[in-house]
N, C-alpha and C positions, 0 to 999 in steps of 0.2 A: 378417053378410054384408058382404063387401068388394068393391071393384072393380066397381061398378055392378051389384050384386046377385049376383055370383059368389061362392060360398062358398069360403073359403080351405081348401085341401087340407092335411091334416095327415099326417105320417108317424108311424110307431109308434116307441116306445122300442126295441123289438126291432130294427128296421131301423137305427136310429142306432147301437146298441151293436154290431150285427153289423159295421158298417163300422168302428167304433172299434177292435174287436178284431182287425181286419186289421193294425193298427199295433201294438197292445199286447195280444196274445193272452193269455188267462188261464193257459195252460200255462207261461208264462215266470215266473209268480209262485212264490215259495218255498212249500214244503209247509205251513209254519206260518201262512201268510198267509190272510186271509179276504177275497178279492177277489170282484168280481161284484155281483150284485143284493143290496142290503142291506135295502131296504124297498120295498113297492109292487109294481107289475106292469109287465112289459115289453111287455104287449099293448095298452097304452093309447096313444091318439093324443097326439102331442107337437107343440106349437107354439113353446115356448120352453125352452131348455136353459141352465142356469147351471153354470159351471165354478168349482170351489173347491178349496182345499187341505184344508179341514176342514169337517165338518158339525156346527157348534155350534148352540145355541138361537138365537143372534142371526143366524146364516146362514139358518136355516129361516124366521125372521121376515122376512128380506129376500126369500127366495124366495116367500113368501106375498104380500108386498106387491107384488112384480113379476110375479105370475101365472105363476110358473115351473112347468113340468110335470115336468121331469127335472133332477136334480142329478147331475153327474158330479164325484166327489171323488177326491183322491189318497189321503188317509188314510181307511181304513174306519170308518164309524160304529160298526159292530159288530166291532171288532178282537178283542175278547174276547167269545166267543159268550155270549149271554144264556141263563140257566137259567129266567128268568121275565121277564115284562114288567111291572114294578112301576111304576105311574103316579105313585107318590110319589117316584121317583128322577129325577134329571136326564135320564138316558138314556131312561127309560120315557116321560117327558113329551115328549121329542123325537120318539120313535117314534109316540106318540099324535097329536101335532100333524101329522106327515107324513101319517099315514093319514087323519086328519080332512080334510086339504086335498088329498088325492089327489096327493101329490108322490112320485114314485119316486126312489130314491137308488141309484146305482151307484158302485162304488169300483174304481179301478185303482191298486194300490199298488206292490209290488215288481215286478210285470210292467211297469209304466211306468218303473220305475228301470232295468230291464234292457233294455227295447226300444230299438232304434236310433232316435235322435232324441228319446228320452225325457228324463227328469229329468237324468241325468248328462251326456248329450250337450249339452243346453241349457246347463248350467253350464260345460262345457268350451268351448263355442262363445263364450259371453260373455267368457271370459278369453283367447280366441284360442289355445287349446291345440290343437296339431296332432299328427298321427301317433298318434291315440288308439287305445287298445285296452282291453278290460275289465281292471279291477284284479283281480277274482276271476272266473275263467272257470267257467261252469256248463255249458257244452256248445258244440255247433256247429250251425249251420243246414245240414242235409243238402242235397246238391246232386242235381239231376235233369237228364238230357239230354232235351231235347224235339226231336223230328224231325217236321216237318209238310210235307205235299205240297200245293202251291197253284199255280193257273194262273200262268204267267209274268207276265201283266199285273197281277196282284194281289200279287205277292211283296213289292214295296216297301212297300205299305200295311200288309200283315200284319207285316212285320219291324218297322216303326215302332210298330205297336199293341202287340205283345208286349213290345217293349223298354221302352216307356213304362209298361207294367204291372209291370216288374221283372225281365224276362228279359235275358240277355246282358251282365251286369255281371261284369267280371274286373278286380280291382284298381281302378285309377283310370280304367278304360275302360268305356264303355257301348256298346250296340247291337252287341255282339260276336256275329256269326253266321257260319256257313259254308253255302254253297249249291252245288248241282249241278243241271245241266239234264238233263232226261230226259223220258220220255213215260209218262203214266199211262193206264190203261185202266179202263173200268167199263161196265156195262150196266144202265140203269135198269129195274127190275122194276115190276110192277103196283103202283100206289099211290104211286110216286115222283113227285116234282115237280122234275126236274133243272134246274140252272142252265144246263148244256150237255148236248146230246144228246136222244135220243128213247127212249121206252119200248121195250124189246125189241131194241135195237140197240146193239152194242158201240161205244163211243166212244173215240177216241184223242186225248189232249190234251197239248200241250207244257206241262210243269210244272217248277217249281223244288222241289227238296228243300232245305228250310231247317232248319238245326240250330243249337241254341243251348243255353246252360246256364241253369238256373233254380233259385233257392233254394226249398227245400220250403215255406218260409213264404209265398212269393209264387206258388206253383203255381196255386192256385185262381183268383187274379186274372189270371194269364197265360193260362190255358186259356179263361177267360171272354172275354178280349180277342181271343184267337185265333179263337174261334167267331164273335164279332161282326164281325171283319174278313174272314173267309173267305167266299167267295161260294157254296160248295157247301152243299147241304142236309145232307149227312153229311161231316164233316171226317175225312180220313185222317191220323192222327198216331200216333207211338210215344213212350213214356216209358221211360227207362232209368235205374235207380239208379246213382249214381257213387260211386267210392271217393275222389275228390278231397276234400281237406279244405275244408270250408265255412268261412264267417266265424264267428269266435269270438263267443259271446254271454256275458254275465255282468254282474255288478253293479260299479259304480264305473268310473272311467276313469283312465288314466295316459297322459301324453304330454308334449310339449315346448312351451315358449314359443318364439315366433319369435326373440326376443332375450332375453338374460339380464337380470334385474332384481334389485333388492335385495328382501329379505323385507319391509322397511318399505314400499317402493313397491307391492309385490304386495298387501299388506294394504289399502292405499288403493284399489287397483283392485277388490279383492273387495268392499269396502264400496260402491263406486260401482256396479259392474255387478250386484250382487245386491240393491241398494237396501236396505242395512242401515245403521243409525247407528253400529254398533260391531262389533268382532270381537275375541275373545280370541286372543292369539298367544303362542307359545313358540318361542324360538330367537334366534339372533344377528340383529338387525334389519338389520345391514349385510351379511349373508351374501348372495352372489350366487345367484340361483335360476334354473334352466333347466328342470329336469324336475319335473313336478307330478303328484301323485295326488290325486284328489278323489272324494268319495262323498256324495251328498245324504242328509240324514237323520242317523241315529246310526251313526257308522262307527268308533268307537274300537277295536273288536275286530279291525280290519283294519290296525293300525299296522305289524305285522310284514310283511304283504303289501305295504304301501306302501314299506317300507324295501327289501324284496327286489326291488321293481320298479325300483329305482335312483332313486326320487323323492327330492328334497331337501326337499320340503314336502308335507304331507298336509292337504287342506282338507276338513273334515267338521264335523258338529254334535255336540253333547252329549258333548264330551270331559270325562272326570272327572279329578280331581287326580292320582291315582296312575298312570293310563294315560298322561297327559301327561308325567309325570316319566319313565316308561319310554321314551317316544318321545324325550325330550330326551337321555336317557342313550345311546341308540343313534344319536344325531346326526341325528334327523329333526325338522325344524321342523314346527310345527302352527299352522294358522289355523282357529279355530272361529267361524264367522259365525252359528251357531245352526241349529237344525233347520228353522226357518221359511223358509229360503232356497229350499226346494223350490217355493215359490210361483212361481218363474221359469218353471215348466213350464205354468202356466195359460194364458198367451197362445198357447203352441204348441198346446195342446189346442183352444182356440177356433179357431185358424187351420186346424187339420186338419179340424174339424167343418164349418167354413164351406166349405172346399174340397170335401169329400167328401159332405156331407149337405145342403148348402144351395145347390145349383146353380140351383134354380128360385126362390130368394128366399123360400121359404115357411117357412123355419125361422129363428128368431132365437136366436143364441148370445151369451150375456153372461158376464162374469167377475164373481164376487162382489166387492163393494166393502167387505165387512166385514174388518177386520184381526183375524186369529185368532192373532196372536203373543201368547202369554201373558205374556212378560217385558217389563218397562219398565225403562229405565236412568235413575235419578234422580241 
């Protein structure tokens, strides 16, 4: 009991994950990936969430010590599906410990890599890479035209609400709508509770027809915002599929630095911004760099895509000897700061959950303090 005898209200893991998947939906993940629920139940109440890159035994111990109910990880605990849960194996013992202490584990992997504002965008932002686009395109976010009819004195509020929910974005412009004035008619029937008018009488109302563009991924949020902002009991609106090309989605990012820099100085910036003590580098350290390709995690198989994109350097983890030689031969510099730099997304996940799920202050979101980087430089 807290707050003078008032019990602290808990939300469920399902409610948290539903909100999280608006940003990083599972359908963005690669087919081979194992994202989503890993262990436990999404129907349980949650008071504390821990964000982590990996779910190791030491991370689970930390979660137990801090009374965590839900772990949201980037790397799946069950990346390779188990054929058995053998409690004599490290993985089996972790699963046993999680179940024993009623800790649910959820993973967002390649979907969080692809998502706008996800791993790769965080990396690009830290390096001030601009004019970003996906390195490897995997599709487009389909577009929908929304037309809604609203009383004139509610049009501005509705326009603001749907725009803040994700409607009306065209390039670098937001709140893009078109409106026409007209007159709407309706007759409330038996059982209606009209905002305007009387049952059994045709009503004439001066209205605005507001039109805007909505990405399919934001449609549910926009419709919810529309209904909350609209005064009518029943909202009159239309949806039209569009042939316009939506925003490209995909893994990795390619873009430009604001100012050219040497490869040597760029390595220093990578170490500073990604908080790593070292980075492997291949290429002329005095070469001027302007265009960058980057991919969080293991990206060596994308060196050819990085070269085709016009990038002068490719920043990614887990580069092997021969693939780095191939990149060198094609004139592509490489910076390998390690796979673990994906940790930079953890603060962004916490920020998102605090903003979307913790508006009443009832949910605590923390970041794991366990260092899961397996390599040490001696």
